[in-house]
Residue frames as a rotation matrix with the C-alpha (Angstrom) as fourth column:
MET 1
0.558 0.828 -0.053 0.02
0.830 -0.558 0.023 0.00
-0.010 -0.056 -0.998 0.06
SER 2
-0.107 -0.588 0.801 1.31
0.587 -0.688 -0.427 3.44
0.802 0.425 0.419 -0.95
GLU 3
-0.825 -0.151 -0.544 1.95
0.547 -0.453 -0.704 6.20
-0.140 -0.879 0.456 1.66
ASN 4
-0.822 0.567 0.052 -0.72
-0.499 -0.762 0.414 8.35
0.274 0.314 0.909 -0.14
LYS 5
-0.146 0.813 -0.563 -3.22
-0.111 0.552 0.827 5.55
0.983 0.183 0.009 0.25
GLN 6
-0.391 -0.084 -0.917 -2.41
0.830 0.399 -0.390 4.98
0.398 -0.913 -0.086 3.84
PHE 7
-0.946 0.048 -0.319 -3.22
0.129 -0.850 -0.511 8.69
-0.296 -0.525 0.798 4.54
GLU 8
-0.609 0.787 -0.101 -6.39
-0.593 -0.368 0.716 8.51
0.526 0.496 0.691 2.56
ASP 9
-0.113 0.591 -0.799 -7.55
0.317 0.783 0.535 5.81
0.941 -0.193 -0.276 4.90
THR 10
-0.849 -0.270 -0.453 -6.97
0.512 -0.213 -0.832 7.82
0.129 -0.939 0.319 8.07
GLU 11
0.102 0.972 -0.211 -10.16
0.986 -0.127 -0.107 9.27
-0.131 -0.197 -0.972 9.74
ASP 12
-0.007 -0.149 -0.989 -8.54
0.323 -0.936 0.138 12.79
-0.946 -0.319 0.054 9.93
TYR 13
-0.912 -0.378 -0.160 -7.94
-0.039 -0.309 0.950 12.75
-0.409 0.873 0.267 6.23
LYS 14
-0.584 0.754 0.302 -11.43
0.768 0.392 0.507 11.58
0.264 0.527 -0.808 5.47
GLU 15
0.274 0.642 -0.716 -12.95
0.820 -0.545 -0.174 14.39
-0.502 -0.539 -0.676 7.67
SER 16
-0.412 -0.511 -0.754 -10.66
0.041 -0.837 0.545 16.95
-0.910 0.194 0.366 5.93
LYS 17
-0.973 -0.002 0.233 -11.82
0.230 0.141 0.963 15.73
-0.035 0.990 -0.137 2.49
LYS 18
-0.241 0.970 -0.011 -15.41
0.964 0.241 0.116 15.96
0.115 0.017 -0.993 3.47
LYS 19
0.248 0.237 -0.939 -15.07
0.479 -0.873 -0.094 19.48
-0.842 -0.427 -0.330 4.66
SER 20
-0.692 -0.575 -0.437 -13.09
-0.124 -0.502 0.856 20.39
-0.711 0.646 0.276 1.45
ASP 21
-0.788 0.443 0.427 -15.88
0.595 0.372 0.713 18.84
0.157 0.816 -0.556 -0.78
LYS 22
0.149 0.880 -0.451 -18.46
0.953 -0.249 -0.170 20.63
-0.262 -0.405 -0.876 1.19
ASN 23
0.012 -0.231 -0.973 -16.67
0.096 -0.968 0.231 24.01
-0.995 -0.096 0.011 0.73
SER 24
-0.932 -0.334 0.143 -16.26
0.122 0.084 0.989 23.15
-0.342 0.939 -0.037 -3.10
SER 25
-0.395 0.885 0.246 -19.96
0.910 0.342 0.233 22.59
0.122 0.316 -0.941 -3.28
LYS 26
0.262 0.451 -0.853 -20.69
0.615 -0.760 -0.213 25.96
-0.744 -0.469 -0.476 -1.64
SER 27
-0.452 -0.557 -0.697 -18.51
-0.139 -0.727 0.672 27.74
-0.881 0.401 0.252 -4.19
SER 28
-0.952 0.040 0.304 -20.04
0.302 0.302 0.905 25.97
-0.055 0.953 -0.299 -7.18
ASP 29
-0.081 0.996 0.046 -23.65
0.925 0.092 -0.370 27.04
-0.372 0.012 -0.928 -6.20
GLY 30
0.941 0.321 0.105 -22.91
0.338 -0.879 -0.336 30.60
-0.015 0.352 -0.936 -7.25
SER 31
0.379 -0.846 0.374 -19.99
0.269 -0.286 -0.920 32.86
0.885 0.449 0.119 -7.86
LEU 32
-0.081 -0.419 -0.904 -17.64
0.989 0.076 -0.124 33.47
0.120 -0.905 0.408 -4.93
GLU 33
-0.888 -0.225 0.402 -18.09
0.228 -0.973 -0.042 37.18
0.400 0.054 0.915 -5.61
LYS 34
0.048 0.980 0.193 -21.80
-0.257 -0.174 0.951 36.83
0.965 -0.095 0.243 -4.80
VAL 35
0.477 0.098 -0.874 -20.95
0.750 0.472 0.462 34.93
0.458 -0.876 0.151 -1.59
ILE 36
-0.621 -0.724 -0.300 -18.55
0.768 -0.487 -0.416 37.76
0.155 -0.489 0.858 -0.57
THR 37
-0.760 0.322 0.564 -21.18
-0.184 -0.940 0.288 40.44
0.623 0.115 0.774 -1.19
LYS 38
0.185 0.982 0.035 -24.13
-0.443 0.052 0.895 38.75
0.877 -0.181 0.445 0.33
LYS 39
0.802 0.167 -0.573 -22.51
0.291 0.729 0.620 36.60
0.521 -0.664 0.536 3.09
ILE 40
0.116 -0.886 -0.448 -18.92
0.940 0.244 -0.238 37.35
0.320 -0.394 0.862 3.86
SER 41
-0.482 -0.286 0.828 -19.00
0.141 -0.958 -0.249 41.17
0.865 -0.004 0.503 4.07
PRO 42
0.514 0.648 0.562 -21.68
-0.499 -0.307 0.810 41.12
0.698 -0.697 0.166 6.90
VAL 43
0.788 -0.308 -0.533 -19.63
0.529 0.781 0.332 38.36
0.314 -0.544 0.778 8.72
VAL 44
-0.249 -0.961 0.121 -16.42
0.811 -0.275 -0.516 40.33
0.530 -0.030 0.848 8.47
GLU 45
-0.246 0.208 0.947 -18.16
-0.221 -0.963 0.155 43.58
0.944 -0.171 0.282 9.56
GLU 46
0.780 0.623 0.056 -19.80
-0.225 0.196 0.954 41.82
0.584 -0.757 0.293 12.59
ALA 47
0.596 -0.650 -0.470 -16.56
0.733 0.680 -0.012 40.12
0.328 -0.338 0.882 13.54
ILE 48
-0.439 -0.811 0.386 -14.44
0.617 -0.584 -0.527 43.34
0.653 0.007 0.757 13.39
HIS 49
-0.099 0.450 0.887 -16.98
-0.278 -0.869 0.410 45.42
0.956 -0.206 0.211 15.04
LYS 50
0.777 0.355 -0.520 -17.18
0.303 0.513 0.803 43.12
0.552 -0.782 0.291 18.06
PHE 51
0.370 -0.723 -0.583 -13.55
0.914 0.171 0.368 44.16
-0.166 -0.669 0.724 19.05
LEU 52
-0.591 -0.538 0.601 -13.17
0.703 -0.709 0.056 47.38
0.396 0.456 0.797 17.23
GLY 53
-0.400 0.591 -0.701 -16.37
0.618 -0.391 -0.683 49.00
-0.677 -0.706 -0.208 18.66
VAL 54
0.063 0.467 -0.882 -17.03
-0.467 -0.767 -0.440 50.76
-0.882 0.440 0.170 15.32
SER 55
0.465 0.110 0.879 -17.68
0.599 0.692 -0.404 49.86
-0.652 0.714 0.255 11.71
ILE 56
-0.122 -0.585 -0.802 -15.22
-0.442 -0.691 0.571 51.02
-0.889 0.424 -0.174 9.04
ASP 57
0.776 0.627 -0.065 -16.50
-0.332 0.320 -0.887 50.29
-0.535 0.710 0.457 5.49
GLU 58
0.517 -0.660 -0.545 -13.19
-0.789 -0.122 -0.602 50.55
0.331 0.741 -0.584 3.84
LEU 59
-0.455 -0.686 0.567 -11.52
-0.876 0.460 -0.147 48.09
-0.160 -0.564 -0.810 6.33
ASN 60
0.091 0.611 0.786 -14.37
-0.246 0.779 -0.577 45.57
-0.965 -0.141 0.221 5.97
GLN 61
0.922 0.260 -0.286 -14.24
-0.331 0.146 -0.932 45.82
-0.201 0.954 0.221 2.16
ASP 62
0.099 -0.926 -0.366 -10.42
-0.946 0.026 -0.322 45.36
0.308 0.378 -0.873 2.08
ILE 63
-0.580 -0.353 0.734 -10.60
-0.612 0.784 -0.107 42.19
-0.538 -0.511 -0.670 4.17
SER 64
0.366 0.807 0.463 -13.54
-0.177 0.549 -0.817 40.83
-0.914 0.217 0.344 2.19
GLU 65
0.758 -0.135 -0.639 -11.78
-0.652 -0.214 -0.728 41.55
-0.039 0.967 -0.250 -1.14
LYS 66
-0.331 -0.932 -0.149 -8.73
-0.920 0.353 -0.167 39.66
0.209 0.082 -0.975 -0.10
LEU 67
-0.389 0.277 0.879 -10.97
-0.310 0.859 -0.408 36.65
-0.868 -0.431 -0.248 0.99
LEU 68
0.657 0.586 -0.474 -12.29
-0.602 0.031 -0.798 36.79
-0.453 0.810 0.373 -2.63
LYS 69
-0.012 -0.744 -0.668 -8.88
-0.806 0.403 -0.434 35.24
0.592 0.533 -0.605 -3.66
SER 70
0.615 0.045 -0.788 -7.63
0.295 0.913 0.282 32.69
0.732 -0.405 0.548 -0.97
PRO 71
0.792 -0.370 0.486 -6.23
-0.610 -0.437 0.661 33.25
-0.033 -0.820 -0.572 2.42
LEU 72
0.653 -0.637 0.410 -3.81
0.342 0.731 0.591 30.37
-0.676 -0.246 0.695 1.68
LEU 73
0.364 -0.614 0.701 -2.19
0.727 -0.283 -0.626 32.72
0.583 0.737 0.343 -1.03
ASP 74
0.977 -0.162 -0.139 -0.07
-0.007 -0.676 0.737 34.44
-0.213 -0.719 -0.662 1.54
PHE 75
0.417 -0.866 0.276 3.27
0.890 0.327 -0.317 35.74
0.184 0.378 0.907 0.46
ASP 76
0.364 -0.402 -0.840 5.90
0.221 -0.839 0.497 38.39
-0.905 -0.367 -0.217 1.07
ILE 77
0.895 -0.098 0.434 7.14
0.422 -0.122 -0.898 40.42
0.141 0.988 -0.068 -1.80
ASP 78
0.440 -0.821 -0.363 10.99
0.202 -0.303 0.931 40.87
-0.875 -0.483 0.033 -1.70
THR 79
0.982 -0.061 0.179 12.10
0.158 -0.252 -0.955 42.78
0.103 0.966 -0.238 -4.79
SER 80
0.477 -0.878 0.043 15.73
-0.786 -0.404 0.468 42.94
-0.393 -0.257 -0.883 -3.38
ILE 81
-0.330 -0.510 0.794 16.40
-0.118 0.857 0.501 39.42
-0.936 0.072 -0.343 -4.89
PRO 82
-0.902 -0.091 -0.422 16.29
-0.422 -0.018 0.906 38.36
-0.090 0.996 -0.022 -8.49
PHE 83
-0.016 0.984 -0.176 12.78
-1.000 -0.012 0.025 37.53
0.022 0.176 0.984 -9.89
LYS 84
0.081 0.069 -0.994 13.49
-0.395 0.918 0.031 33.89
0.915 0.390 0.101 -10.62
GLU 85
-0.814 -0.412 -0.411 14.78
0.220 0.435 -0.873 33.36
0.538 -0.801 -0.263 -7.06
ALA 86
-0.718 0.614 0.328 11.69
-0.654 -0.434 -0.620 35.23
-0.238 -0.659 0.713 -5.54
LYS 87
0.122 0.878 -0.463 9.30
-0.957 0.228 0.181 33.14
0.265 0.421 0.868 -7.58
LYS 88
-0.232 -0.300 -0.926 11.08
-0.092 0.954 -0.286 29.87
0.968 0.019 -0.249 -6.56
ILE 89
-0.993 -0.119 0.014 10.81
-0.016 0.013 -1.000 30.84
0.118 -0.993 -0.015 -2.89
PHE 90
-0.331 0.940 0.079 6.99
-0.913 -0.298 -0.277 31.66
-0.237 -0.164 0.958 -3.41
LYS 91
0.077 0.383 -0.920 6.45
-0.650 0.720 0.245 28.31
0.756 0.579 0.304 -5.23
ARG 92
-0.614 -0.460 -0.641 8.13
0.114 0.753 -0.649 26.38
0.781 -0.471 -0.410 -2.38
ASN 93
-0.967 0.227 0.118 6.13
-0.175 -0.250 -0.952 28.16
-0.186 -0.941 0.281 0.44
PHE 94
-0.230 0.932 -0.281 2.90
-0.973 -0.224 0.054 27.84
-0.012 0.286 0.958 -1.51
LEU 95
0.091 0.203 -0.975 3.31
-0.334 0.929 0.162 24.05
0.938 0.310 0.152 -2.13
ARG 96
-0.837 -0.420 -0.351 4.44
0.134 0.464 -0.876 23.46
0.530 -0.780 -0.332 1.48
LYS 97
-0.724 0.652 0.226 1.28
-0.580 -0.397 -0.711 25.11
-0.374 -0.646 0.666 2.78
MET 98
0.105 0.812 -0.574 -0.80
-0.955 0.244 0.170 23.17
0.278 0.531 0.801 0.45
LEU 99
-0.291 -0.329 -0.898 0.86
-0.073 0.944 -0.322 19.91
0.954 -0.028 -0.299 1.49
ARG 100
-0.999 -0.041 0.036 0.11
-0.038 0.035 -0.999 20.81
0.039 -0.999 -0.037 5.17
VAL 101
-0.309 0.948 0.069 -3.65
-0.857 -0.246 -0.453 21.36
-0.413 -0.199 0.889 4.52
SER 102
0.424 0.409 -0.808 -3.59
-0.782 0.616 -0.099 18.00
0.457 0.674 0.581 2.66
TYR 103
0.710 -0.246 0.660 -1.71
-0.465 0.540 0.701 16.05
-0.529 -0.805 0.269 5.44
GLY 104
-0.189 -0.960 -0.207 1.17
-0.659 -0.032 0.752 15.70
-0.728 0.279 -0.626 2.98
ASN 105
0.179 0.465 0.867 -0.98
0.409 0.766 -0.496 13.78
-0.895 0.443 -0.053 0.41
ILE 106
-0.663 -0.610 -0.434 0.75
-0.123 -0.483 0.867 14.49
-0.739 0.628 0.245 -2.86
SER 107
-0.718 0.502 0.482 -2.08
0.685 0.386 0.618 13.18
0.125 0.774 -0.621 -4.89
GLU 108
0.328 0.868 -0.373 -4.60
0.906 -0.401 -0.137 15.44
-0.269 -0.293 -0.917 -3.21
VAL 109
-0.049 -0.461 -0.886 -2.29
0.171 -0.878 0.447 18.40
-0.984 -0.130 0.121 -3.70
ALA 110
-0.886 -0.365 0.288 -1.92
0.265 0.112 0.958 17.61
-0.381 0.924 -0.002 -7.31
LYS 111
-0.323 0.878 0.353 -5.67
0.927 0.219 0.304 17.63
0.189 0.425 -0.885 -7.69
ARG 112
0.409 0.539 -0.736 -6.14
0.783 -0.622 -0.021 20.80
-0.469 -0.568 -0.676 -5.87
ILE 113
0.114 -0.419 -0.901 -3.61
-0.158 -0.903 0.400 23.01
-0.981 0.097 -0.169 -7.53
GLY 114
0.890 0.341 -0.303 -3.99
-0.305 -0.049 -0.951 21.52
-0.339 0.939 0.061 -11.06
VAL 115
0.067 -0.923 -0.379 -0.50
-0.992 -0.021 -0.125 19.97
0.107 0.385 -0.917 -11.41
ASP 116
0.626 0.104 -0.773 0.38
-0.236 0.970 -0.060 16.30
0.743 0.221 0.632 -12.21
ARG 117
0.984 -0.164 0.072 1.97
-0.030 0.246 0.969 14.27
-0.177 -0.955 0.237 -9.39
ARG 118
0.417 -0.890 0.187 5.33
0.894 0.363 -0.262 13.85
0.165 0.277 0.947 -11.13
SER 119
0.027 -0.304 0.952 5.69
0.196 -0.933 -0.303 17.79
0.980 0.195 0.034 -11.22
ILE 120
0.777 0.298 0.554 4.78
-0.435 -0.381 0.816 17.88
0.455 -0.875 -0.167 -7.51
HIS 121
0.873 -0.485 -0.041 7.42
0.450 0.770 0.452 15.33
-0.188 -0.413 0.891 -6.75
ARG 122
0.099 -0.830 0.549 10.02
0.853 -0.214 -0.477 17.27
0.513 0.515 0.687 -8.73
ILE 123
0.231 0.033 0.972 9.12
-0.184 -0.980 0.077 20.61
0.955 -0.197 -0.220 -7.01
VAL 124
0.956 0.132 0.262 9.18
-0.282 0.165 0.945 18.97
0.082 -0.977 0.195 -3.56
LYS 125
0.558 -0.828 0.054 12.65
0.817 0.560 0.136 17.50
-0.143 -0.032 0.989 -4.30
ASP 126
-0.011 -0.608 0.793 14.06
0.662 -0.599 -0.450 20.67
0.749 0.520 0.410 -5.74
ALA 127
0.294 0.269 0.917 12.68
-0.329 -0.873 0.361 22.76
0.897 -0.408 -0.168 -2.84
GLY 128
-0.641 -0.743 -0.194 13.87
-0.101 0.332 -0.938 20.46
0.761 -0.581 -0.287 -0.31
ILE 129
0.041 0.829 0.557 10.37
-0.927 -0.177 0.331 20.01
0.373 -0.530 0.762 1.37
ASP 130
-0.940 -0.329 0.095 10.27
-0.328 0.786 -0.524 17.28
0.097 -0.524 -0.846 4.04
VAL 131
-0.219 0.948 -0.229 6.93
-0.623 0.045 0.781 15.57
0.751 0.314 0.582 3.31
SER 132
-0.134 0.099 -0.986 7.40
0.462 0.887 0.026 12.97
0.877 -0.452 -0.164 5.79
ARG 133
-0.888 -0.248 -0.386 7.63
0.458 -0.416 -0.786 15.47
0.034 -0.875 0.483 8.50
ILE 134
-0.659 0.748 0.074 4.46
-0.698 -0.645 0.311 17.22
0.280 0.154 0.947 7.33
ARG 135
0.009 0.682 -0.731 2.72
-0.178 0.720 0.670 13.88
0.984 0.125 0.128 7.52
GLU 136
-0.384 -0.269 -0.883 4.08
0.726 0.503 -0.469 13.32
0.570 -0.821 0.003 11.04
GLU 137
-0.991 -0.038 0.128 3.02
-0.026 -0.882 -0.470 16.82
0.131 -0.469 0.874 12.26
MET 138
-0.477 0.876 -0.077 -0.70
0.792 0.466 0.394 15.98
0.381 0.127 -0.916 11.34
ILE 139
-0.892 0.170 -0.419 -1.74
0.046 -0.888 -0.458 19.61
-0.450 -0.427 0.784 11.83
ARG 140
-0.063 0.953 0.295 -5.47
0.721 0.248 -0.648 20.08
-0.691 0.172 -0.703 11.20
PRO 141
-0.503 -0.078 0.861 -6.13
0.791 -0.443 0.422 21.72
0.349 0.893 0.284 7.72
TYR 142
0.590 0.775 0.225 -8.74
0.637 -0.618 0.460 23.96
0.496 -0.128 -0.859 9.60
ASP 143
0.577 -0.405 -0.709 -6.12
0.533 -0.471 0.703 25.28
-0.619 -0.784 -0.056 11.99
ILE 144
-0.485 -0.801 0.351 -3.77
0.761 -0.188 0.621 26.07
-0.431 0.569 0.700 8.95
LYS 145
-0.243 0.486 0.840 -6.54
0.743 -0.463 0.483 27.98
0.624 0.741 -0.248 7.16
GLN 146
0.764 0.590 -0.260 -7.62
0.620 -0.563 0.546 29.81
0.176 -0.579 -0.796 10.22
LYS 147
0.059 -0.839 -0.541 -4.00
0.555 -0.424 0.716 31.04
-0.830 -0.342 0.440 10.76
ALA 148
-0.651 -0.372 0.662 -3.96
0.759 -0.284 0.586 32.14
-0.030 0.884 0.467 7.08
VAL 149
0.321 0.851 0.415 -7.20
0.712 -0.506 0.487 34.13
0.624 0.139 -0.769 7.63
SER 150
0.711 -0.047 -0.702 -5.69
0.610 -0.456 0.648 35.62
-0.350 -0.889 -0.296 10.76
ASN 151
-0.355 -0.927 -0.121 -2.47
0.645 -0.337 0.686 36.72
-0.677 0.166 0.718 8.90
LEU 152
-0.343 0.286 0.895 -4.74
0.804 -0.404 0.437 38.26
0.486 0.869 -0.091 6.11
ILE 153
0.691 0.723 0.000 -6.64
0.621 -0.593 0.513 40.35
0.371 -0.354 -0.859 8.66
GLU 154
0.442 -0.636 -0.633 -3.40
0.573 -0.343 0.744 41.46
-0.690 -0.692 0.213 10.37
ASP 155
-0.541 -0.698 0.469 -1.93
0.796 -0.247 0.552 42.55
-0.270 0.672 0.689 7.06
VAL 156
0.028 0.736 0.677 -5.06
0.650 -0.528 0.547 44.66
0.760 0.424 -0.493 6.35
LEU 157
0.780 0.287 -0.556 -4.96
0.626 -0.368 0.687 46.12
-0.007 -0.884 -0.467 9.83
ASP 158
-0.032 -0.986 -0.162 -1.40
0.878 -0.106 0.468 47.20
-0.478 -0.127 0.869 9.30
ASN 159
-0.561 -0.046 0.827 -2.67
0.666 -0.618 0.418 49.71
0.491 0.785 0.377 6.67
TYR 160
0.368 0.787 0.495 -4.98
0.315 -0.606 0.730 51.42
0.875 -0.113 -0.471 9.22
LYS 161
-0.005 -0.527 -0.850 -2.54
0.971 0.200 -0.129 52.05
0.238 -0.826 0.511 11.95
THR 162
-0.950 -0.310 0.026 -2.62
0.307 -0.948 -0.085 55.84
0.051 -0.073 0.996 11.35
ILE 163
-0.516 0.818 0.252 -6.45
-0.286 -0.442 0.850 55.86
0.807 0.367 0.462 11.20
ILE 164
0.477 0.663 -0.577 -7.68
0.259 0.521 0.813 53.62
0.840 -0.537 0.077 13.92
HIS 165
0.511 -0.262 0.818 -7.07
-0.753 -0.596 0.280 54.54
0.414 -0.759 -0.502 17.52
PRO 166
-0.368 -0.854 -0.368 -4.12
-0.646 0.519 -0.559 52.49
0.669 0.033 -0.743 18.85
ILE 167
-0.663 0.132 0.737 -6.01
-0.642 0.406 -0.650 51.00
-0.385 -0.904 -0.184 21.84
LYS 168
0.469 0.876 0.114 -8.96
-0.591 0.407 -0.696 49.83
-0.656 0.259 0.709 19.72
LEU 169
0.461 -0.264 -0.847 -6.62
-0.787 0.319 -0.528 48.47
0.409 0.910 -0.061 17.11
GLU 170
-0.655 -0.729 0.199 -4.58
-0.696 0.478 -0.537 46.62
0.296 -0.490 -0.820 19.74
ASN 171
-0.193 0.709 0.678 -7.84
-0.645 0.429 -0.632 45.08
-0.739 -0.559 0.375 20.96
VAL 172
0.768 0.469 -0.436 -8.55
-0.630 0.433 -0.644 43.61
-0.113 0.769 0.629 17.35
TYR 173
0.034 -0.822 -0.568 -5.00
-0.759 0.349 -0.550 42.34
0.650 0.450 -0.612 17.13
ARG 174
-0.654 -0.305 0.693 -5.26
-0.749 0.388 -0.537 40.57
-0.105 -0.870 -0.482 20.38
ASN 175
-0.066 0.806 0.589 -8.48
-0.343 0.536 -0.771 38.90
-0.937 -0.253 0.241 19.31
VAL 176
-0.261 -0.050 -0.964 -7.56
-0.950 -0.164 0.266 38.27
-0.171 0.985 -0.005 15.72
ASP 177
-0.987 -0.109 -0.119 -7.82
-0.126 0.982 0.143 34.42
0.102 0.157 -0.982 16.08
GLU 178
-0.488 0.873 0.005 -11.39
0.377 0.216 -0.901 34.75
-0.787 -0.438 -0.435 17.32
VAL 179
0.106 0.550 -0.828 -12.28
-0.575 -0.646 -0.502 37.07
-0.811 0.530 0.248 14.58
SER 180
-0.581 -0.458 -0.673 -10.71
-0.814 0.338 0.472 34.62
0.012 0.822 -0.569 11.97
LYS 181
-0.952 0.247 0.181 -12.70
0.182 0.932 -0.312 31.76
-0.245 -0.264 -0.933 13.56
ASP 182
-0.163 0.949 -0.271 -15.95
0.044 -0.268 -0.962 33.60
-0.986 -0.168 0.002 13.16
ILE 183
0.023 0.040 -0.999 -15.15
-0.901 -0.431 -0.038 34.22
-0.432 0.901 0.026 9.53
MET 184
-0.805 -0.486 -0.339 -13.99
-0.582 0.757 0.298 30.67
0.112 0.437 -0.892 8.95
ASP 185
-0.807 0.497 0.319 -17.18
0.141 0.687 -0.713 29.24
-0.573 -0.530 -0.625 10.40
GLU 186
0.158 0.898 -0.411 -19.33
-0.073 -0.404 -0.912 31.10
-0.985 0.174 0.002 7.93
ILE 187
0.499 -0.035 -0.866 -17.43
-0.793 -0.421 -0.440 31.10
-0.350 0.906 -0.238 4.58
PRO 188
0.885 -0.298 0.357 -15.97
0.375 0.911 -0.169 28.62
-0.275 0.284 0.919 2.23
ILE 189
0.269 -0.868 -0.418 -12.21
-0.347 -0.492 0.798 28.83
-0.898 -0.070 -0.434 1.57
GLN 190
0.870 0.251 -0.424 -11.50
-0.450 0.053 -0.892 28.91
-0.201 0.967 0.159 -2.10
GLU 191
0.402 -0.779 0.481 -8.90
0.526 0.627 0.575 26.56
-0.749 0.022 0.662 -3.50
MET 192
0.699 -0.159 -0.698 -6.40
-0.524 -0.778 -0.347 28.04
-0.488 0.608 -0.627 -5.98
SER 193
0.914 -0.353 0.200 -4.40
0.403 0.722 -0.563 26.36
0.055 0.595 0.802 -8.83
LEU 194
0.054 -0.963 -0.264 -0.57
0.728 -0.143 0.670 26.80
-0.683 -0.228 0.694 -8.93
LYS 195
-0.419 -0.186 0.889 -0.96
0.864 -0.382 0.328 28.69
0.279 0.905 0.321 -12.19
LYS 196
0.569 0.635 0.522 -3.41
0.379 -0.766 0.519 31.23
0.730 -0.098 -0.677 -10.68
ALA 197
0.834 -0.249 -0.492 -1.25
0.437 -0.248 0.865 31.55
-0.337 -0.936 -0.098 -7.53
GLU 198
-0.239 -0.929 0.282 1.87
0.907 -0.109 0.408 32.21
-0.348 0.353 0.869 -9.75
TYR 199
-0.113 0.240 0.964 -0.02
0.773 -0.588 0.237 34.85
0.624 0.772 -0.119 -11.58
GLU 200
0.854 0.518 0.052 -1.16
0.327 -0.611 0.720 36.57
0.405 -0.598 -0.692 -8.41
PHE 201
0.510 -0.759 -0.405 2.42
0.603 -0.020 0.797 36.51
-0.613 -0.651 0.448 -7.10
GLU 202
-0.405 -0.654 0.639 3.93
0.910 -0.221 0.351 37.87
-0.088 0.724 0.684 -10.37
LEU 203
0.290 0.594 0.751 1.29
0.592 -0.728 0.347 40.64
0.752 0.344 -0.563 -10.44
ALA 204
0.958 0.114 -0.264 2.12
0.285 -0.480 0.830 41.69
-0.032 -0.870 -0.492 -6.94
TYR 205
0.152 -0.987 -0.046 5.90
0.773 0.090 0.628 41.43
-0.615 -0.132 0.777 -7.40
PHE 206
-0.496 -0.439 0.749 6.01
0.841 -0.458 0.289 43.63
0.216 0.773 0.596 -10.61
LYS 207
0.597 0.649 0.471 3.45
0.437 -0.756 0.487 46.23
0.672 -0.084 -0.735 -9.21
LYS 208
0.854 -0.333 -0.399 5.75
0.291 -0.330 0.898 46.74
-0.430 -0.883 -0.185 -6.27
LEU 209
-0.076 -0.965 0.250 8.72
0.829 0.078 0.554 46.89
-0.554 0.249 0.794 -8.53
LEU 210
-0.018 0.235 0.972 7.16
0.842 -0.521 0.142 49.43
0.540 0.820 -0.189 -10.80
SER 211
0.909 0.387 0.152 6.35
0.205 -0.736 0.645 51.65
0.362 -0.556 -0.749 -7.81
GLU 212
0.626 -0.718 -0.304 9.88
0.476 0.043 0.879 51.34
-0.618 -0.694 0.369 -6.42
HIS 213
-0.470 -0.851 0.234 11.60
0.671 -0.172 0.721 52.36
-0.573 0.496 0.652 -9.78
ASP 214
-0.145 0.504 -0.852 9.04
-0.197 -0.858 -0.474 54.83
-0.970 0.099 0.224 -10.89
GLY 215
0.822 0.541 0.174 8.42
-0.019 0.333 -0.943 52.74
-0.568 0.772 0.284 -14.02
ASN 216
0.202 -0.812 -0.548 12.13
-0.973 -0.230 -0.017 52.78
-0.113 0.536 -0.836 -15.22
LEU 217
0.966 0.252 -0.057 12.26
-0.258 0.932 -0.256 49.44
-0.012 0.261 0.965 -17.01
SER 218
0.362 -0.893 -0.269 16.06
-0.198 0.209 -0.958 49.49
0.911 0.400 -0.101 -17.48
HIS 219
-0.374 -0.364 0.853 16.63
-0.851 -0.232 -0.472 49.89
0.369 -0.902 -0.223 -13.77
MET 220
0.440 0.644 0.626 14.11
-0.829 0.559 0.007 47.19
-0.345 -0.522 0.780 -13.00
ALA 221
0.905 0.050 -0.422 15.55
-0.283 0.811 -0.511 44.72
0.317 0.582 0.748 -15.44
LYS 222
-0.056 -0.998 0.035 18.99
-0.329 -0.015 -0.944 45.17
0.943 -0.064 -0.328 -13.99
LYS 223
-0.246 0.106 0.963 17.73
-0.965 -0.115 -0.234 44.96
0.086 -0.988 0.131 -10.41
ILE 224
0.386 0.528 0.757 15.98
-0.705 0.698 -0.127 41.62
-0.595 -0.484 0.641 -10.86
GLU 225
-0.620 -0.769 0.154 18.42
-0.416 0.489 0.767 40.11
-0.665 0.411 -0.623 -13.44
LEU 226
0.335 0.640 0.692 15.94
0.504 0.498 -0.705 39.80
-0.796 0.585 -0.156 -16.32
ARG 227
-0.711 -0.470 0.523 16.64
0.687 -0.306 0.659 40.85
-0.150 0.828 0.541 -19.94
TYR 228
-0.808 0.411 -0.423 14.85
-0.336 -0.910 -0.242 44.07
-0.485 -0.053 0.873 -20.92
GLU 229
-0.565 0.567 -0.599 12.82
-0.624 0.180 0.760 42.34
0.539 0.804 0.252 -23.62
THR 230
-0.628 0.312 -0.713 11.94
0.492 0.869 -0.053 39.52
0.603 -0.385 -0.699 -21.19
LEU 231
-0.775 0.290 -0.561 10.69
0.409 -0.447 -0.796 42.15
-0.481 -0.846 0.228 -18.61
LEU 232
-0.725 0.486 -0.488 8.68
-0.639 -0.739 0.213 43.97
-0.257 0.466 0.847 -21.22
ARG 233
-0.507 0.556 -0.659 6.92
-0.283 0.614 0.737 40.79
0.814 0.560 -0.154 -22.33
LYS 234
-0.614 0.287 -0.735 6.20
0.713 0.601 -0.361 39.77
0.338 -0.746 -0.574 -18.75
LEU 235
-0.811 0.334 -0.480 4.71
0.089 -0.740 -0.667 43.16
-0.578 -0.584 0.570 -17.99
LYS 236
-0.601 0.622 -0.502 2.49
-0.763 -0.262 0.590 43.08
0.235 0.738 0.633 -21.05
SER 237
-0.508 0.409 -0.759 1.29
0.172 0.911 0.375 39.51
0.844 0.060 -0.533 -20.15
LEU 238
-0.594 0.257 -0.763 0.28
0.803 0.134 -0.580 40.88
-0.047 -0.957 -0.286 -16.68
GLY 239
0.359 0.829 0.428 -1.48
0.825 -0.496 0.269 43.86
0.436 0.256 -0.863 -18.08
LEU 240
0.480 -0.260 -0.838 0.95
0.557 -0.648 0.520 46.32
-0.678 -0.716 -0.166 -16.48
LYS 241
-0.519 -0.665 -0.538 2.36
0.050 -0.651 0.757 47.79
-0.853 0.366 0.371 -19.73
């Protein structure tokens, strides 16, 4: 019996799969955008208001729009390193997170992110990801997703430090896990293909780069070690040029 098959037979895995299928079903009933508008926004507003004491439309909207993508798509943009290296780091971290929410089951990850198993094995090997350790940890996918939602909320709150009273803001930070749990209990978490995840990373990476270099493509190309022509094609493909 293969290692993947053994994990598919565990009760934890079956329960995780059941929840995943349930969430997928929720998403297929209508567009996620409609779910955001009709269901997620009110939940976010109520959860934030509980600890903030006031309702801020822009803050609630920012959090809701980020949930429109996927809380699992969580990455830092470091334009101080070459583009290819930054993308490699992103792919490694994204794959590690997907493996963790799938109990290290490579077949399940391949299905979720739209990549064949051989490619997953190759990426795992190149990135030095210890799949055996992930399987041993047996962290509940719910906990990983809740943490991702918490991180998303904290990232948005960071943009409101000069607007919201420090004491009220600190109260939300202290209770961010409870806020994320309230949201998690009400909304589906959208899965994301590797191709879509890479697109979102590249879009954020080059937007930040354009801002840092005032649109100077020659400086950008040199900074991230890409040929000028390659950079221009990339920007056009992302709709940034």
